[in-house]
C-alpha positions as CSV (number, residue, x, y, z in Angstrom):
1,M,61.3,132.2,103.3
2,S,62.7,128.9,102.3
3,I,63.7,126.3,104.8
4,C,67.1,126.1,102.9
5,E,67.9,129.6,104.3
6,F,68.1,128.1,107.7
7,A,70.7,125.5,106.8
8,P,74.1,126.2,108.5
9,R,76.3,128.6,106.5
10,Y,79.1,126.0,106.5
11,I,76.9,123.5,104.8
12,K,75.7,125.9,102.1
13,S,79.3,126.8,101.3
14,I,80.4,123.2,100.6
15,A,81.4,122.6,97.0
16,P,80.3,119.0,96.3
17,Y,82.8,116.4,95.4
18,Q,83.2,116.0,91.6
19,P,83.7,112.4,90.6
20,G,85.3,111.2,87.4
21,K,82.9,111.3,84.4
22,P,81.1,107.9,83.9
23,I,81.3,106.2,80.6
24,S,77.6,106.2,80.2
25,E,77.4,109.9,80.7
26,L,80.0,110.7,78.0
27,A,78.3,108.3,75.6
28,R,75.0,110.2,76.1
29,E,76.6,113.6,75.8
30,L,78.6,113.0,72.6
31,G,76.6,110.1,71.0
32,L,79.5,107.7,71.4
33,D,79.4,103.9,71.6
34,E,80.1,103.0,75.2
35,A,82.4,100.1,74.1
36,S,84.6,102.7,72.3
37,I,85.3,104.8,75.4
38,V,88.3,104.3,77.6
39,K,87.9,105.6,81.2
40,L,91.1,106.5,82.9
41,A,89.8,109.0,85.4
42,S,89.0,107.3,88.7
43,N,92.0,105.2,89.6
44,E,90.1,101.9,89.1
45,N,91.7,98.5,88.7
46,P,91.7,97.8,84.9
47,L,91.7,94.0,85.6
48,G,88.2,94.3,87.2
49,V,87.2,92.1,90.1
50,S,89.2,89.2,91.4
51,P,87.9,85.7,90.7
52,K,87.5,84.9,94.4
53,A,85.5,88.1,95.0
54,Q,83.3,87.3,92.0
55,A,82.5,83.9,93.4
56,A,81.7,85.4,96.8
57,I,79.4,87.9,95.1
58,R,77.5,85.2,93.3
59,A,77.1,83.2,96.5
60,M,75.5,86.2,98.3
61,L,72.8,87.0,95.6
62,G,70.3,84.6,97.0
63,D,70.3,86.1,100.5
64,L,69.8,89.8,99.7
65,A,66.5,90.0,101.6
66,R,68.4,89.8,104.8
67,Y,70.1,92.8,106.5
68,P,73.9,92.5,106.4
69,D,75.9,91.8,109.6
70,G,76.1,95.2,111.1
71,N,79.3,94.4,112.8
72,G,81.0,92.9,109.7
73,F,82.3,90.0,111.8
74,E,83.6,87.8,108.9
75,L,85.4,90.7,107.2
76,K,86.9,91.8,110.5
77,Q,88.1,88.3,111.1
78,A,89.7,88.2,107.7
79,L,91.5,91.5,108.4
80,N,92.6,90.2,111.7
81,R,94.1,87.1,110.2
82,R,95.9,89.1,107.5
83,Y,97.2,92.0,109.6
84,G,97.0,90.9,113.2
85,I,94.9,93.8,114.3
86,A,92.4,93.0,117.1
87,I,88.7,93.1,116.0
88,D,87.9,95.8,118.4
89,G,90.4,98.1,116.7
90,I,88.8,97.8,113.2
91,V,86.2,100.1,111.8
92,L,84.4,99.3,108.5
93,G,83.0,101.9,106.1
94,N,81.1,102.5,102.9
95,G,84.5,103.0,101.2
96,S,87.4,104.7,102.9
97,N,85.7,108.0,102.3
98,D,83.1,106.9,104.9
99,V,85.8,106.0,107.4
100,L,87.5,109.4,106.9
101,D,84.2,111.1,107.6
102,L,83.6,108.9,110.7
103,A,86.9,110.2,112.1
104,A,85.8,113.8,111.5
105,R,82.4,113.2,113.1
106,A,83.8,111.5,116.1
107,F,86.5,114.0,116.9
108,L,85.6,117.4,115.5
109,T,83.3,120.1,116.7
110,P,82.6,123.5,115.1
111,S,85.2,125.1,117.4
112,D,88.0,122.7,116.3
113,E,90.6,122.7,113.6
114,A,91.9,120.0,111.2
115,V,95.2,120.2,109.3
116,Y,95.8,118.8,105.8
117,S,98.0,119.5,102.9
118,Q,97.5,121.6,99.7
119,H,96.8,119.2,96.8
120,A,95.6,116.5,99.1
121,F,92.5,114.3,98.8
122,A,89.3,116.4,98.4
123,V,87.4,114.4,101.1
124,Y,89.4,115.9,103.9
125,P,88.2,119.5,103.6
126,L,84.7,118.2,102.8
127,A,84.5,116.1,106.0
128,V,85.9,119.0,108.0
129,Q,83.5,121.6,106.5
130,A,80.5,119.3,107.0
131,I,81.1,119.5,110.8
132,G,81.6,123.3,110.7
133,A,85.2,122.9,111.9
134,R,88.0,125.0,110.5
135,G,90.3,123.5,107.9
136,I,93.9,124.5,107.8
137,E,95.5,123.9,104.4
138,V,99.3,123.8,104.6
139,P,101.1,124.7,101.3
140,A,102.7,121.7,99.6
141,R,106.4,121.4,98.8
142,A,106.9,120.3,95.2
143,Y,103.3,118.9,95.2
144,A,104.1,116.8,98.3
145,H,103.1,117.1,101.9
146,D,105.4,119.4,103.8
147,L,105.4,117.5,107.0
148,D,107.4,120.0,109.0
149,A,105.1,122.8,108.0
150,M,102.1,120.6,108.9
151,A,103.5,120.0,112.3
152,R,104.0,123.7,112.8
153,A,100.4,124.3,111.8
154,V,99.1,122.3,114.8
155,T,97.5,124.5,117.5
156,P,95.6,123.8,120.8
157,K,92.5,123.8,118.6
158,T,93.7,121.1,116.3
159,R,92.0,117.8,116.7
160,I,92.9,115.9,113.4
161,V,95.8,115.9,111.0
162,F,95.0,114.2,107.7
163,I,97.9,112.6,105.7
164,A,97.5,110.7,102.4
165,N,100.4,108.4,101.7
166,P,100.7,108.0,98.7
167,N,98.8,111.2,98.0
168,N,95.9,111.5,95.6
169,P,96.0,113.3,93.1
170,T,99.8,113.9,93.1
171,G,101.1,110.4,93.8
172,T,103.8,111.8,96.1
173,F,105.0,109.7,99.0
174,A,106.4,110.6,102.4
175,A,109.3,108.5,103.7
176,A,108.5,106.4,106.8
177,D,111.1,108.0,109.1
178,A,109.8,111.5,108.4
179,L,106.2,110.4,108.7
180,E,106.7,108.6,112.0
181,S,108.6,111.7,113.3
182,L,105.6,113.8,112.7
183,I,103.3,111.3,114.4
184,A,105.5,111.1,117.4
185,A,105.6,114.8,117.7
186,M,101.8,115.2,117.8
187,P,100.3,116.1,121.2
188,P,97.8,113.7,122.7
189,H,94.9,115.9,121.7
190,V,95.6,115.4,118.0
191,L,94.4,112.4,116.0
192,V,96.6,111.6,113.0
193,V,94.6,110.0,110.2
194,L,97.0,108.2,107.8
195,D,95.2,107.5,104.6
196,E,96.8,104.5,102.8
197,A,94.3,103.9,100.0
198,Y,97.1,103.2,97.5
199,N,99.4,101.2,99.9
200,E,99.3,98.0,97.9
201,Y,100.8,99.8,94.9
202,L,104.0,100.7,96.8
203,A,107.2,99.2,95.5
204,P,108.8,96.8,98.0
205,E,111.6,99.2,98.9
206,A,109.0,101.9,99.9
207,R,106.9,99.6,102.1
208,T,106.9,100.0,105.9
209,D,104.9,98.2,108.5
210,T,103.0,101.3,109.5
211,L,100.5,99.0,111.4
212,A,103.2,98.4,114.0
213,W,103.0,102.1,114.8
214,L,99.5,101.7,116.2
215,G,100.8,100.1,119.4
216,R,103.1,103.1,119.9
217,Y,100.7,105.9,119.0
218,P,97.2,105.6,120.5
219,N,96.2,108.8,118.5
220,L,96.9,107.1,115.1
221,V,94.2,105.9,112.7
222,I,95.2,104.1,109.5
223,T,92.6,103.9,106.7
224,R,92.7,101.6,103.6
225,T,90.2,100.6,100.9
226,F,89.1,97.7,98.7
227,S,88.4,100.1,95.9
228,K,91.8,100.2,94.3
229,V,94.0,97.2,93.9
230,Y,91.2,94.8,95.0
231,G,88.9,96.1,92.3
232,L,85.8,96.7,94.4
233,A,85.2,100.4,93.7
234,G,81.6,99.8,92.8
235,L,80.8,98.0,96.1
236,R,82.2,100.7,98.4
237,V,84.0,99.1,101.3
238,G,86.9,100.5,103.3
239,Y,88.3,100.1,106.7
240,A,90.3,101.7,109.5
241,F,92.7,100.4,112.1
242,A,93.0,102.2,115.4
243,S,93.3,101.8,119.1
244,P,90.2,100.1,120.6
245,A,89.2,103.4,122.3
246,V,89.4,105.4,119.1
247,A,87.6,102.7,117.1
248,D,84.8,102.6,119.6
249,L,84.2,106.3,119.2
250,M,84.2,106.0,115.4
251,N,81.8,103.1,115.6
252,R,79.4,105.1,117.7
253,V,78.8,107.6,114.9
254,R,78.8,104.9,112.2
255,E,75.5,104.4,110.4
256,P,73.9,100.9,111.0
257,F,74.5,98.5,108.2
258,N,76.9,101.0,106.4
259,V,78.5,98.1,104.5
260,N,76.2,95.9,102.5
261,S,76.2,92.1,102.4
262,V,77.7,91.7,99.0
263,A,80.5,94.2,99.8
264,L,81.4,92.4,103.0
265,A,81.6,89.0,101.4
266,A,83.5,90.2,98.3
267,A,86.0,92.1,100.4
268,A,86.7,89.1,102.7
269,A,87.3,86.9,99.6
270,A,89.4,89.6,97.8
271,L,91.7,89.9,100.8
272,D,92.7,86.3,100.2
273,D,93.2,86.6,96.4
274,T,97.0,87.2,96.6
275,D,97.4,86.1,93.0
276,F,95.1,88.8,91.7
277,V,96.7,91.5,93.9
278,R,100.2,90.5,92.6
279,E,98.9,90.6,89.0
280,S,97.3,94.0,89.5
281,Y,100.5,95.3,91.1
282,E,102.7,94.0,88.2
283,L,100.3,95.4,85.6
284,N,100.4,98.8,87.2
285,R,104.2,98.8,87.4
286,A,104.5,98.0,83.7
287,G,101.7,100.4,82.8
288,M,103.3,103.2,84.8
289,R,106.5,102.9,82.8
290,Q,104.5,102.8,79.6
291,V,102.6,106.0,80.4
292,T,105.5,108.0,81.9
293,E,107.8,107.1,79.0
294,G,105.0,108.2,76.7
295,L,104.5,111.5,78.5
296,S,108.2,112.2,78.3
297,A,108.2,111.4,74.6
298,L,105.5,114.0,74.2
299,G,107.6,116.6,76.0
300,L,105.3,116.7,79.0
301,E,106.4,116.9,82.7
302,Y,104.8,114.6,85.2
303,I,104.9,114.1,88.9
304,P,106.5,110.8,89.8
305,S,103.8,108.7,91.3
306,H,103.6,105.9,93.9
307,G,99.9,105.1,93.1
308,N,98.1,103.7,90.1
309,F,97.8,107.1,88.4
310,V,100.0,109.9,87.3
311,S,99.4,113.7,87.0
312,F,101.0,115.5,84.2
313,E,101.3,119.2,83.3
314,V,99.9,120.7,80.1
315,A,99.5,124.3,79.3
316,D,95.8,124.1,78.2
317,A,94.7,121.4,80.6
318,A,91.0,122.2,80.2
319,G,91.2,122.3,76.4
320,V,93.1,119.0,76.2
321,F,90.7,117.4,78.6
322,R,87.8,118.3,76.3
323,K,89.6,117.1,73.2
324,L,90.3,113.8,74.9
325,L,86.6,113.5,75.8
326,R,85.6,114.0,72.2
327,S,88.0,111.2,71.2
328,G,86.5,108.8,73.7
329,V,89.2,109.0,76.4
330,I,88.2,110.1,79.9
331,V,91.0,111.5,82.2
332,R,90.6,113.7,85.3
333,P,91.0,117.5,85.4
334,I,92.4,118.5,88.8
335,A,91.9,122.3,88.8
336,G,89.8,121.7,91.9
337,Y,92.9,120.6,93.7
338,G,94.7,123.8,92.9
339,M,96.4,122.3,89.9
340,P,94.7,124.0,86.9
341,R,97.6,123.1,84.5
342,H,97.5,119.4,85.3
343,L,95.5,116.4,84.3
344,R,95.5,113.0,86.1
345,V,95.4,109.7,84.2
346,S,94.8,106.3,85.8
347,I,97.0,103.4,84.6
348,G,95.0,101.1,82.4
349,L,95.5,98.0,80.4
350,A,98.4,98.2,77.9
351,S,96.0,98.8,75.0
352,E,94.2,101.5,77.0
353,N,97.5,103.3,77.8
354,V,98.5,103.2,74.1
355,R,95.2,104.7,73.1
356,F,95.4,107.4,75.7
357,L,98.9,108.4,74.6
358,E,97.9,108.4,70.9
359,R,94.9,110.6,71.5
360,L,96.8,112.9,73.9
361,G,99.4,113.4,71.1
362,K,96.7,114.5,68.7
363,A,95.1,116.7,71.4
364,L,98.3,118.6,71.9
365,Q,98.7,119.5,68.2
């Protein structure tokens, strides 16, 4: 009898997260030149890494024999200066995925439930299932979170409600008043995890000071990341803001040194590179218009997005995906999110967007 047979059933039933296909893998599979491939599958910043973060990375390279600061003091100080959140209310993670997992580990047991939306970020059910807790998937409304239905799904066994705003992979966005109403309606035994990975891409009219809610709702956690607009996806660093009591519990289950030295230094520097963030935001706005106008010109329907990506509907999504791969363009199939007729494309540089639209037009023929 194999030792694997004794693993918990809920672990064996997990379907592993499927990341976007790397450029190197596609090059090996199809014999393509890596330089000829455009990757628009993982919502990465096409501008790369900010100059200030690059300088911080270079400065750290001579000190890699030392363990990182396990408390991340300098990065927490930088976050405190920027957002005014007390250091004892900050949790650092190996990407925001890690922070989401910490919330699940700190507050869920196998007898508990967690609520999340259909078509929401895949890490929520994975984190819940890894604990052995029960996930409650609430049907979406027009690909968006149905906040009223999510509130009705809460029971005495519910311990966490996950909300992505904007949501990945649909790009949908819940208005601040409706979102705060849901948070206010939650009983004290329910932790609301508000995932704001794409917050920096919101248009000014959509932005709300959600951090002010932390003082009113001690059962609220807000998570963000340096992987998107800050361009540090390869270094894996995210963070959460919470009440000191909630942050303390999350830090108790956090692995020691879960954020490496280079990531800590780069994130602290990137946080101060406001010029790079503004340039990234403006590039994304222009690119979003370029891509959505192109999709419309091809007769394709898309879901209006508040992130740095857009999901669009095509009858043979799997077939079009394969044709795009063969032409050297990587997008993301999202059948695993319950959207088998959709593909998701990240917003790239203007030239990358042009290439995607040209190759998509040929793939549709």
